[in-house]
C-alpha positions as CSV (number, residue, x, y, z in Angstrom):
1,M,170.9,83.2,88.5
2,I,169.8,82.5,92.1
3,S,167.7,79.4,92.5
4,A,164.3,79.3,94.3
5,A,165.8,77.3,97.2
6,E,168.7,79.7,97.6
7,L,166.4,82.7,97.5
8,D,164.1,81.2,100.1
9,A,167.1,80.4,102.3
10,K,168.5,84.0,101.9
11,I,165.0,85.5,102.7
12,D,164.6,83.3,105.8
13,L,168.1,84.2,107.1
14,L,167.5,87.9,106.7
15,H,164.0,87.7,108.1
16,N,165.2,85.8,111.2
17,Q,167.9,88.4,111.8
18,S,165.2,91.2,111.4
19,A,167.3,92.5,108.5
20,S,165.7,94.5,105.6
21,L,164.6,92.5,102.6
22,S,164.7,95.6,100.4
23,W,167.5,94.2,98.3
24,V,165.1,91.5,97.1
25,I,162.5,94.0,96.3
26,D,165.1,96.2,94.6
27,Q,166.3,93.4,92.4
28,K,162.8,92.9,91.0
29,I,163.1,89.2,91.5
30,N,160.2,87.2,89.9
31,P,157.9,86.3,92.8
32,E,157.0,83.1,91.1
33,V,160.3,81.5,91.9
34,C,159.7,82.1,95.7
35,S,158.0,79.8,98.1
36,E,154.7,80.9,99.6
37,N,156.3,81.7,103.0
38,S,158.9,83.8,101.3
39,L,156.3,85.7,99.3
40,I,154.4,86.6,102.5
41,K,157.7,87.9,104.0
42,L,158.3,89.9,100.8
43,L,154.8,91.3,100.9
44,I,155.4,92.5,104.5
45,E,158.6,94.2,103.4
46,A,156.9,95.8,100.3
47,I,154.2,97.2,102.6
48,S,156.8,98.6,105.0
49,L,158.6,100.2,102.1
50,K,155.3,101.5,100.7
51,S,156.2,100.0,97.4
52,V,152.8,99.7,95.8
53,D,154.0,98.2,92.5
54,N,155.8,95.4,94.3
55,I,152.8,94.8,96.6
56,E,150.6,94.3,93.6
57,V,153.1,92.0,91.9
58,I,153.5,89.8,95.0
59,A,149.8,89.8,95.9
60,H,148.9,88.8,92.3
61,S,151.4,86.0,92.4
62,L,149.9,84.6,95.6
63,L,146.4,84.8,94.2
64,V,147.1,83.1,90.8
65,N,148.9,80.1,92.4
66,K,147.4,77.4,94.5
67,T,148.1,79.3,97.7
68,S,147.3,77.7,101.0
69,D,144.4,78.9,103.2
70,I,146.7,80.3,105.8
71,A,148.6,82.4,103.1
72,L,145.3,83.7,101.8
73,I,144.3,84.8,105.3
74,N,147.7,86.5,105.7
75,V,147.2,88.4,102.4
76,G,143.8,89.4,103.5
77,K,145.0,90.7,106.9
78,L,148.1,92.4,105.6
79,L,146.3,94.3,102.9
80,S,142.9,94.9,104.6
81,H,143.9,98.3,106.0
82,H,145.9,99.6,103.1
83,P,144.9,103.2,102.2
84,L,144.7,102.5,98.5
85,L,141.5,100.9,97.4
86,H,143.0,99.1,94.4
87,V,145.4,97.4,96.9
88,T,142.7,96.5,99.4
89,R,140.9,94.7,96.6
90,Y,143.6,92.0,96.7
91,A,142.6,91.3,100.3
92,V,139.0,90.9,99.2
93,Q,140.0,88.6,96.4
94,A,142.2,86.5,98.6
95,L,139.5,86.1,101.3
96,T,136.8,85.4,98.7
97,I,138.9,82.6,97.1
98,L,139.2,81.1,100.6
99,L,135.5,81.2,101.3
100,Q,134.8,79.4,98.1
101,R,137.0,76.5,99.1
102,E,136.2,73.6,101.4
103,T,138.1,75.3,104.2
104,T,137.6,75.0,107.9
105,A,135.0,76.9,109.8
106,G,137.8,78.6,111.8
107,N,139.5,79.9,108.6
108,A,136.1,81.0,107.1
109,I,135.2,82.9,110.2
110,I,138.6,84.7,110.3
111,A,138.1,85.6,106.6
112,L,134.6,86.9,107.4
113,Q,135.9,89.0,110.3
114,V,138.5,90.7,108.0
115,L,135.9,91.3,105.3
116,A,133.6,92.8,107.8
117,E,136.4,95.2,108.8
118,I,137.1,96.1,105.2
119,Y,133.5,96.9,104.4
120,G,132.8,98.6,107.7
121,R,130.2,96.0,108.7
122,S,129.6,95.3,112.3
123,D,130.7,91.7,112.6
124,P,131.3,88.4,110.8
125,V,127.6,87.3,111.0
126,A,126.7,90.4,109.1
127,E,129.4,89.5,106.5
128,M,128.2,85.9,106.5
129,R,124.6,87.1,105.8
130,T,125.9,89.1,102.8
131,R,128.1,86.3,101.4
132,G,126.2,83.2,102.4
133,D,126.2,81.8,98.9
134,L,130.0,81.8,98.8
135,I,130.7,80.1,102.1
136,N,131.7,76.4,101.8
137,F,132.2,74.8,105.2
138,D,130.4,72.5,107.4
139,F,128.4,73.8,110.3
140,E,127.6,70.3,111.4
141,V,130.6,70.1,113.8
142,D,130.3,71.1,117.4
143,K,133.4,73.3,117.4
144,N,132.2,75.1,114.3
145,C,128.9,75.8,116.0
146,Q,130.7,77.0,119.1
147,R,132.6,79.5,116.9
148,I,129.3,80.7,115.3
149,L,127.8,81.1,118.8
150,Q,130.9,83.0,119.9
151,I,130.8,85.6,117.2
152,S,127.0,85.7,117.4
153,D,127.3,87.0,120.9
154,E,128.6,90.2,119.5
155,S,126.4,90.2,116.4
156,D,123.9,92.9,115.5
157,V,122.2,90.6,113.0
158,L,121.2,88.0,115.6
159,Q,118.2,86.7,113.6
160,H,120.6,85.5,110.9
161,A,122.6,83.5,113.4
162,I,119.3,82.0,114.6
163,D,118.4,81.1,111.0
164,I,121.8,79.4,110.6
165,A,121.1,77.4,113.8
166,K,117.7,76.4,112.6
167,S,119.1,75.0,109.4
168,L,121.4,72.5,111.2
169,Q,120.6,68.8,111.0
170,S,122.1,67.8,114.4
171,L,119.2,68.2,116.9
172,E,121.6,68.4,119.8
173,I,123.7,71.2,118.4
174,K,120.6,73.0,117.1
175,K,119.0,72.9,120.5
176,F,122.2,74.2,122.1
177,L,122.7,77.0,119.7
178,L,119.0,78.2,119.7
179,S,118.7,78.2,123.4
180,N,121.8,80.4,123.7
181,L,120.9,82.7,120.8
182,K,117.3,83.2,121.9
183,K,118.3,84.1,125.4
184,R,120.2,87.0,123.9
185,S,117.5,87.8,121.4
186,K,115.2,88.8,124.2
187,K,117.7,91.5,125.2
188,L,118.5,92.9,121.8
189,R,116.2,93.2,118.7
190,V,118.1,94.2,115.7
191,D,117.2,93.7,112.0
192,R,119.1,94.4,108.8
193,L,118.1,95.6,105.4
194,P,117.7,92.4,103.2
195,T,120.5,91.7,100.7
196,P,119.7,91.4,97.0
197,S,120.2,87.6,97.2
198,E,117.8,87.4,100.1
199,M,115.2,89.3,98.0
200,Q,115.1,86.4,95.5
201,V,111.8,85.1,97.0
202,T,108.1,85.7,96.3
203,I,106.6,88.9,97.5
204,K,104.4,86.9,99.9
205,D,107.5,85.4,101.5
206,A,109.3,88.8,101.5
207,I,106.4,90.5,103.3
208,K,106.4,87.7,105.9
209,R,110.1,87.6,106.4
210,F,111.1,91.3,106.1
211,M,108.0,93.3,107.1
212,L,106.1,91.6,109.9
213,N,106.8,91.2,113.6
214,E,105.0,88.7,115.9
215,A,101.3,89.3,116.0
216,N,99.4,89.5,119.3
217,T,95.8,89.7,117.8
218,K,93.9,86.9,116.1
219,I,91.2,87.6,113.5
220,K,88.5,85.0,112.8
221,K,85.8,85.0,110.1
222,T,83.2,85.1,112.9
223,H,84.6,88.5,114.0
224,K,83.2,91.9,112.9
225,I,85.6,94.3,111.3
226,V,85.2,98.0,110.7
227,T,87.5,99.8,108.3
228,G,87.7,103.6,108.0
229,G,90.0,106.5,107.3
230,S,91.6,107.3,104.0
231,C,90.5,106.0,100.6
232,F,92.9,103.1,101.0
233,A,90.8,101.9,103.9
234,R,87.9,101.5,101.5
235,S,90.0,99.2,99.3
236,L,91.0,97.2,102.4
237,G,87.4,96.8,103.4
238,Y,86.4,95.7,100.0
239,Y,89.1,92.9,99.9
240,L,88.2,91.8,103.4
241,Q,84.6,91.4,102.4
242,K,85.7,89.6,99.2
243,A,87.7,87.2,101.5
244,G,84.6,86.4,103.4
245,Y,85.1,88.5,106.5
246,D,82.2,90.3,108.1
247,T,83.4,93.8,107.3
248,Y,81.7,97.2,107.5
249,R,83.4,99.8,105.2
250,F,83.0,103.3,106.5
251,I,83.0,105.1,103.1
252,L,83.6,108.8,104.0
253,A,87.2,108.4,102.9
254,E,88.3,111.5,101.1
255,E,86.6,114.0,103.5
256,L,87.8,112.2,106.6
257,N,91.4,111.3,105.8
258,T,93.2,113.2,108.5
259,T,93.6,112.6,112.3
260,Y,91.9,115.9,113.0
261,A,88.9,114.8,110.9
262,N,88.8,111.4,112.5
263,Q,88.9,112.9,116.0
264,Q,86.1,115.2,115.1
265,L,84.0,112.3,113.8
266,F,84.4,110.3,117.0
267,R,83.6,113.3,119.1
268,W,80.4,113.8,117.1
269,L,79.5,110.1,117.4
270,S,80.1,110.4,121.2
271,D,77.9,113.5,121.4
272,K,80.9,115.6,122.5
273,N,81.2,119.3,121.8
274,L,82.6,120.4,118.4
275,S,82.3,123.5,116.2
276,N,79.0,124.2,114.5
277,H,80.9,124.0,111.1
278,N,82.3,120.6,111.7
279,A,79.0,119.2,113.2
280,K,77.1,120.6,110.2
281,T,79.6,119.2,107.7
282,L,79.5,115.8,109.2
283,E,75.7,115.8,109.0
284,Q,75.9,116.8,105.3
285,L,78.4,114.1,104.6
286,F,76.2,111.4,106.3
287,L,73.1,112.6,104.5
288,K,74.9,112.6,101.2
289,A,76.2,109.0,101.8
290,N,72.8,107.9,103.2
291,L,74.4,106.9,106.5
292,S,72.9,106.9,109.9
293,K,74.8,108.2,112.9
294,N,73.0,105.7,115.2
295,D,73.7,102.8,112.8
296,L,77.4,103.7,112.7
297,C,77.6,103.9,116.5
298,N,76.1,100.4,116.7
299,Y,78.6,99.0,114.2
300,F,81.4,100.5,116.3
301,K,80.0,99.1,119.5
302,E,79.7,95.6,118.1
303,A,83.1,95.5,116.3
304,D,85.8,93.1,117.3
305,H,88.4,94.9,115.3
306,F,89.0,98.4,113.9
307,V,91.3,99.1,111.0
308,F,92.0,102.8,110.5
309,T,94.1,104.1,107.6
310,L,95.6,107.5,108.1
311,G,96.0,109.5,104.9
312,T,97.5,113.0,105.2
313,T,98.6,115.8,107.5
314,Q,97.4,118.5,105.2
315,C,94.5,120.2,107.0
316,F,92.6,123.5,106.8
317,F,92.2,126.0,109.5
318,N,90.1,129.2,110.0
319,G,91.5,132.6,111.0
320,N,91.6,131.5,114.7
321,D,93.7,128.4,113.7
322,Q,90.7,126.1,114.4
323,F,90.5,122.9,112.3
324,R,87.6,122.7,109.8
325,I,86.5,119.6,107.9
326,T,86.4,120.3,104.2
327,P,82.8,120.4,102.9
328,P,81.6,118.1,100.1
329,G,81.4,119.4,96.5
330,I,83.9,121.3,94.4
331,A,82.0,124.6,94.5
332,N,81.7,124.5,98.3
333,F,85.4,123.6,98.6
334,R,86.5,126.6,96.4
335,K,84.4,128.9,98.6
336,F,85.9,127.2,101.7
337,L,89.5,127.9,100.4
338,K,88.8,131.7,100.5
339,T,88.4,131.7,104.2
340,H,90.6,128.9,105.4
341,T,94.4,128.3,105.4
342,P,96.0,125.0,104.6
343,R,99.0,123.8,106.5
344,M,100.9,120.5,107.4
345,T,100.1,119.5,110.9
346,S,102.9,118.4,113.3
347,V,103.8,115.1,114.8
348,L,102.6,116.3,118.2
349,E,99.2,117.4,116.8
350,N,98.7,114.1,115.1
351,E,99.9,112.1,118.1
352,A,97.4,114.0,120.3
353,N,94.6,113.4,117.8
354,I,95.3,109.7,117.5
355,N,95.3,109.4,121.3
356,D,91.9,111.2,121.5
357,Q,90.6,108.9,118.8
358,I,91.7,105.8,120.7
359,D,90.1,107.1,123.9
360,L,86.8,107.9,122.2
361,I,86.8,104.4,120.5
362,R,87.5,102.8,123.9
363,A,84.5,104.7,125.4
364,L,82.3,103.2,122.7
365,N,83.9,99.7,122.6
366,P,86.5,98.9,125.4
367,Q,87.4,95.4,124.1
368,A,88.0,95.8,120.3
369,S,91.5,95.6,118.9
370,I,92.7,98.6,116.9
371,F,94.9,98.4,113.8
372,F,96.5,101.5,112.4
373,T,97.8,101.6,108.9
374,L,99.3,104.4,106.9
375,S,97.9,104.9,103.4
376,P,100.5,104.4,100.7
377,V,98.4,106.5,98.3
378,P,100.3,109.7,97.5
379,L,99.1,113.1,98.3
380,N,97.3,114.2,95.1
381,T,97.4,118.0,95.5
382,S,99.6,120.1,97.8
383,F,98.1,123.4,99.0
384,C,101.0,124.3,101.3
385,G,103.5,125.8,98.8
386,K,105.5,122.6,98.4
387,K,105.8,120.2,95.4
388,A,103.3,117.4,95.8
389,I,106.0,114.7,96.1
390,S,107.9,116.6,98.8
391,A,104.6,117.4,100.6
392,D,103.6,113.7,100.4
393,C,107.0,112.7,101.9
394,I,106.6,115.1,104.8
395,S,103.0,114.1,105.4
396,K,103.6,110.4,105.5
397,S,106.7,110.7,107.6
398,T,104.9,112.8,110.1
399,L,102.0,110.3,110.5
400,R,104.3,107.3,110.7
401,V,106.3,108.9,113.6
402,A,103.0,109.9,115.3
403,I,101.7,106.4,115.1
404,E,105.0,105.0,116.4
405,N,105.0,107.4,119.4
406,V,101.4,106.4,120.3
407,L,102.2,102.7,120.1
408,H,105.3,103.1,122.2
409,N,103.8,105.3,124.9
410,R,100.6,103.2,125.3
411,N,102.3,99.8,125.1
412,D,98.9,98.2,124.5
413,E,98.9,94.8,122.9
414,N,95.4,95.5,121.6
415,I,96.7,98.4,119.5
416,S,99.1,97.7,116.6
417,Y,100.4,98.9,113.3
418,F,100.3,97.0,110.0
419,P,103.0,98.1,107.4
420,S,100.9,98.5,104.3
421,F,102.7,101.8,103.5
422,E,106.1,100.2,103.8
423,I,105.0,97.2,101.7
424,V,103.8,99.4,98.8
425,R,106.4,102.1,98.9
426,W,109.5,100.1,99.8
427,L,109.1,96.4,99.1
428,A,106.6,96.2,96.1
429,P,108.7,98.2,93.6
430,M,111.2,95.3,93.6
431,Y,108.4,93.0,92.4
432,M,105.8,95.0,90.5
433,K,104.5,98.4,89.5
434,P,102.8,99.4,92.8
435,F,100.5,102.1,91.4
436,G,98.4,102.4,88.2
437,Q,98.9,98.9,86.9
438,D,95.1,98.5,86.4
439,D,94.0,102.0,85.4
440,G,97.1,104.2,85.0
441,S,96.3,106.3,88.1
442,M,99.0,107.2,90.7
443,S,96.2,107.3,93.2
444,H,95.3,103.6,92.9
445,V,97.4,100.9,94.4
446,T,97.6,97.9,92.0
447,D,94.8,95.5,92.7
448,K,97.1,92.5,92.9
449,L,99.3,94.2,95.4
450,V,96.3,95.1,97.6
451,E,95.4,91.4,97.5
452,H,98.9,90.5,98.7
453,I,98.6,93.0,101.5
454,I,95.2,91.7,102.7
455,N,96.3,88.1,102.4
456,S,99.4,88.8,104.4
457,F,97.4,90.7,107.0
458,L,94.9,87.9,107.4
459,E,97.6,85.2,107.4
460,H,99.6,87.1,110.0
461,H,96.6,87.4,112.3
462,K,94.9,84.1,111.9
């Protein structure tokens, strides 16, 4: 029987002569009698021969023994592009073992680069962000930080590289890294979906970290705030008052929860022309709510901040496709439906209405800041031939795009968006039941969640 030393010598000789090692593979020699270097050479030969069984036997032998870091990297590189998934998994296992060791930063970064290629991620920083709890090497070495900076230059998760730099103890290295990374951050703003491990924080921290960009507007308790729009705006106003802020809640929520209705309201307040139906309906709504047109105008003129929550794109139009505000009362609404047609309004329509609303607000109050939010409350009833859930998705998506277009085109630091919709619909389900926790209603956002949103809003703008 050939000894391990003789086998290694024979493999080295054939390898140096660029001769085939297929005879070793064919003899089914136990890989455990080979040295690490010989096993890598055999692995290369097995790959070239497309001998899957031998690839797995050799790779397994390398993984179960105390293989060196370099050998693990070679296994990862050699098998990372194999067409068979169950073979590629050996590459993942080898590189994961390496990352869990006290390896060098250079080896760890190579492993991350290969893993990023395997999983189709963009770069090693993206992989580092995903596997941060596995990595075991010291960033507190200048050359290591240089490597991090080098790969971060091509990273599309730049913020994670900045977070790594901030965690360093060495002030000199930290300053060097942050100055370079932040220069690039001004050119490129990219953010990634948080990983499950990153979501292991409180909802308060998650909102701050994953939902909010830098705030331009500050809100003080001495400021006057007006909230209006959909029914969610009423809840926002209530909690702002509860927090001690001077807030006026404009309570005509359900009747004025579209951009068309809001535009008509501000035209009416500004004594602009509008249809007799809409003017009469607004008068009825104000009378029913015991509101004064002049008092509301004064509130608007004195406000420091407006918070408008947009609700739905479902609107009603007459035979001439002219928008009409729905009248109060079920009996009146049923009669109204006989002569008016519901439809979902478009992005362009809502964008134009929001712009008109801003212009009309600015005419009343040029200085106040304007916050737009999108109501997370689902559409209760669809009149447009679609299932309510699908109609709600179309409606909210349309409004969100319209808001974004307005913000982008105006580029006004005094007009902004707060992601209450995204917090309730996307983030909150990972932490709590977002709707109906208090009363079982899908139309009511859980009170505790609304408190989190308000607290985050105020903390963000303090």
